[in-house]
C-alpha positions in Angstrom: -0.1 0.1 -0.2 1.0 3.7 -0.5 0.6 6.7 1.7 1.1 10.0 -0.5 2.4 13.0 1.6 1.5 16.2 -0.4 -2.0 17.2 -2.1 -0.7 18.4 -5.2 3.2 16.5 -5.9 5.7 17.7 -8.1 9.0 15.9 -8.9 10.7 19.5 -9.5 9.1 21.4 -6.7 10.1 21.1 -3.0 7.0 20.8 -1.1 8.0 19.4 2.4 6.6 22.2 4.4 3.2 21.0 2.7 3.2 17.5 4.3 0.1 16.5 5.7 -0.5 14.2 8.8 -2.2 10.8 8.1 -3.3 8.6 11.0 -4.0 5.0 11.3 -5.4 4.3 14.5 -5.4 0.8 16.4 -6.4 -1.9 14.7 -7.0 -0.8 11.1 -6.2 -3.1 8.4 -5.1 -1.6 4.9 -5.3 -4.1 1.9 -2.5 -4.7 -1.1 -2.1 -1.9 -3.3 -4.7 0.4 -1.4 -3.3 4.3 -1.9 -4.2 6.7 0.9 -4.2 9.9 0.1 -2.6 12.7 3.1 -4.4 14.4 5.5 -7.1 11.7 6.5 -7.7 9.4 9.6 -8.2 5.8 9.3 -10.2 4.5 12.1 -10.1 2.1 14.6 -10.2 -1.6 13.5 -11.6 0.0 10.0 -10.9 -2.4 6.9 -9.5 -0.7 3.7 -10.1 -3.3 0.8 -7.2 -4.0 -1.8 -6.8 -1.4 -4.5 -8.8 1.2 -2.6 -8.1 4.9 -3.1 -8.8 6.6 0.6 -9.7 10.3 -0.3 -11.6 11.2 3.1 -11.5 10.1 6.5 -12.7 6.5 7.7 -14.8 5.7 10.6 -14.1 3.3 13.2 -15.0 -0.5 12.1 -15.8 0.6 8.5 -15.5 -1.4 5.6 -14.3 0.5 2.4 -13.5 -0.4 -1.2 -12.9 1.2 -4.5 -11.8 4.0 -6.2 -12.6 6.5 -4.7 -13.3 4.6 -1.7 -17.0 3.9 -0.4 -18.2 2.3 2.6 -19.8 -0.7 2.0 -20.6 -1.8 5.5 -19.1 -2.6 9.1 -16.2 -5.3 10.5 -15.8 -6.4 14.1 -12.2 -6.3 15.6 -11.6 -9.7 14.0 -12.6 -8.1 10.6 -15.7 -10.3 10.4 -18.5 -8.5 8.4 -21.4 -7.3 10.9 -25.1 -7.8 10.2 -27.1 -5.2 12.2 -30.4 -6.5 13.8 -33.6 -4.4 13.8 -32.2 -2.9 17.2 -29.0 -1.8 15.6 -26.9 -4.8 17.4 -24.7 -7.2 15.5 -22.5 -10.2 17.0 -19.1 -11.2 15.5 -19.8 -14.9 14.1 -16.0 -15.4 15.0 -15.3 -13.5 18.4 -18.9 -13.3 19.5 -17.9 -9.8 20.8 -21.3 -7.4 20.1 -21.6 -4.2 18.4 -24.0 -0.9 18.5 -24.7 1.0 15.3 -25.9 4.5 16.6 -25.6 7.9 14.5 -23.5 5.9 11.6 -20.9 4.9 14.5 -20.0 1.5 15.4 -18.7 0.9 19.0 -18.1 -2.5 20.8 -20.7 -3.2 23.6 -19.5 -6.7 25.0 
């Protein structure tokens, strides 16, 4: 995978003063050949699919794919896709951890 460091790179122009910070939080996974455009945060346990091009912040537990990347779901800490019920709760099939979806934000509750 690749991290960019400036928004408008030019080989003949020194833009070291324009470097933007990119943060990858605990447990995030970034797939092969993914590109992370600088200045964005990758949330805890987010899952970036192979070949994705990240052009905005990614939420905790978000599953994103494509170019530009789009969120297609949510994953557990174990990287297992979460299926939320009518009460906005989900259980990871592997770990049995429980998650809650509120205001387009996922958090682990057990």
